[in-house]
N, C-alpha and C positions, 0 to 999 in steps of 0.2 A: 504494500500500500504506500502511496506517495501523497504527501500533503504539501501543496505549494504556497498556501497562505502564510502571512506573517503571524506566527502563533502567539496567542495572548494568554495571560495567566488564567482568566476564567475558562477558556477553552481547554487548557491543560488540566484544570481541576475537574471539569466535566468528563474528559477522557479518562482520568484516573478513577473516577467513581464508577463509570460503566465497566471499565476493564477489571476492576477489583471484583465485581459481582460475577462477571463472566469467568474469571480465572478460578474462583472457588469451585465451580463445576468441573473445570478441566483437571484439577488436581486429583479428583477421585475417579477419573476415567481410566480404563485399561490402557496399559502402555503399548504403543505401536512401535514395531522395530524401526530402526533408522534406515532410510532409503539408501540403496547402493550408491546413488549419485552423491549423497552427503558423506558417506564413508570415503569415497574417492577424494572429496575435497579435504576431509580430515587428513588423509594420508599425504596429500600434496602440499598442505599449508601449515600443519601444526606439528612442529618438531617434537613436542612433548608426547604426542600420540604415537609418532613413529618410533620413539625409543621404548615403548611398552612391549611386553611379550604378548603372544596371541591371546591368552586368557584375559590379561588386563585390557587389551584393546576392545574386547567384547564388552567388558564392564564399562569402559569409557563411552563406548557407543550407546549403551543403555542409559547412562547418566545424561548424555547429550540429548537423546530422544526425550527423556523425561522433562528436562529443562525446557525444550522447545514446545512441549505439550502444555505446560502450565504458565509459561511466561510469553507475553506478546512482544514482538519486536516490530516497531513501527518506524516509518521514515518521515522526517520533516524536510522537504526539499530534496529528498533522494528516494529512489525506488529500491526497496529491500531485495537483495539477491540471496540465493542459497549460501553463497560464501559469507555474506554478512551474518546470517543466522548461525552458521557453523562456528565462526570466530567468536561471536558473542557467547554462545553456549560453551565453547571450549574454555573461554576466560572464566566462566562461572564454575566449571567442573574442576579445573586444575587445582585451585587452592584447597578444595575439600575432597579430593579424590580418595583420600585414605579414610574417610568417615562414612563409608557405607552409602545408604540411600539418602544422603543429605539433600534437603530442599531449602530454598531461601524463603522463610516465612514472611520476610519483610520486602518481598519484591513481586510485583505483578506485571510490570511493563518496562521495556527498554526502548528509549527513543533515540534514533540515530539522526544526527545533523550532518550536513555535508562536510563541515570543517569546524573550527572553533566557534564558540558562541559566548555571549555575555551573561551577566548575572540576572538579566531579565529574560533569559532564554531566547534572545534574538540572534540570528546568524547573518544578518546584513547590517553593515555600518557599525558605528560605535566601537567600543574597546572590546573586541572579541579575543579573549585570551584563555578561555576555559576549554579544556579538551574532554573533561568528564566530571560528572558530579552525581551524588546520591541525593534524591529529593528529601525534603523535610517538611513538616507541617502538613498542609493539604496536599503537598506533593509526595508525601510519604508513600513508599512502595514503588516509586518511579526512579529509573536511572537514565541519565542523559549522557550520550557519548558522541564524540566526533568520529564520523565514519573514517576519515583519513587517518586519525590516530589509531583507531581500531586495527586497520589494515597494516599500518606501519609497525605496530607492536608484534606482529607475526612475520615480519619481513626480515631479511638479512641486515637491513639498515637500522634495526631497532635498538641495537646495543643492549643495555640493561633495562630499557624502558618498555612498559606495556601498560598503557592507560586503562584498558578494560580490566585486566587483572588487578590493577591498583584499586579501581572502584569496587570490584567484587570483594577484595580484602577488607575494604571499609564496611561492606555489608556483613561480612563474617564477624568483624570486630563489634558491630552494632547489635548482634543478636543477644548479647547479655544485657542490653538496655543502655549502654554507653559506648560511644565511639571515642575511645581513649587510648588505643594502642595496646591494650591488655585484653586479649580475647579470652575471657574467663571460661567460655564454653569449651575451649580447646586446650586449656592448660590447667594443671592442678594449682590450687591457690598458693601453695608454697613456692611456686615458680615465679609468681608475679613480681616480688621485690627484686630478685636477681635479674629478671628481664628488664625491669625499669632502670636498674643501676647500669646494666650493659648499654641500654639505649642512650642514657645520658652521657656515658663515657664516650660513645661514638659520636654523639652530637657535638661534644666538645672538640673532638678530633676534626670534624667537618668544619667547625668554626675556624680552627687553626690552619685549615688547608691541608690536613694530613690524611684525608680520606677521599676515596674516589666515589663515595655515595653522593647522589644528587643533593645539592644544598637545599632543595625544597623540603627535604626531610627535617630541616630545622624549624619548620612552621610550628609543629607540636608533636606530641608522642604518637597521635593517630596517623599523621602523615609520615612520620619516621617508619612506623610499622608497615604501612602500605608501600612506601618507596623501597624499603629493604626487601619486602616480599617480591616486588617486581624483579629486583636483581637476583634474588634467591632462585626464582623460577626461570628467569630469562637467561642468565649466565651462571649457572650453579657451580661449574668448575672454577671459574675465576673468583666467584664469591667465597667459596670454601678456602681457596688459597690465600686471598687477601683479608678475609674476615672470618677466621676459623671459629671464634667464639660465637659470633652472630649466626654463622651457618649452623652450628650445633644447636643453638637455642631455637632457631626457626625449624630445624628438622624435628625437634621435639614438639613444637607447637603444631605444625602441619602433619606430623608423623610421616614425613617423606624425606628421602635422601636423594634429591634429583641429580646430584653430581655423580651418583653411582647408578647410572642407567635407569633413572626413575623408579627406584625401589622405594618401599614404604614400610613403616613400622606396623606390626600387628596391632589391632585395636585393643 
């Protein structure tokens, strides 16, 4: 679906309400297998998927199919393609792949914009510097993403950046009720203080120019967590080599060791 109008806040609120009620029905529907064409797109475009063994690939396919069944992906100024859908769903599955049949309770809709947008959700004119965001207030349950950033995150030019994974990590963080960089649903309470201490140590190193982690991580603990997770999943070998303590902590949080051919911890 493609929407060409300049979207307004009331329209977004109405769309959110309609989609919320539609998606409640979709979550309980029987799972349909992923189409072969979408599996081919996974194999061609998602390195994480290609590194899995055959059994894990089947499980990844099922998670992608489930996500596409209960979350709507809409376009504002763009026509949604199968590749868009595969990349959005993969971004959602990757951070929580070790957690069984995880579903995002706080997500009903992903809205793709052609490129960057502003804080008023406009993608024409103005100061458009936002590539992705998770909605709050009446926009709760919505995620907005730049389509160009989505595709770049899975390209060879992405480096350690993946905007879509970044935003889904925020959603994971948010499931305990607070987007604070400490995903209590994924880690024992005893690990929270050591994780915060390690974050603050690395933030200090970023300030001093002694870290290769994106300085956007200095915004707050929630952004540090999301930025570090992008690096952890995007360039796991480099991340483990340059940030071994952070790599170990994130491996424990996500129960994955992506530097070792996408293996994961038992639940």
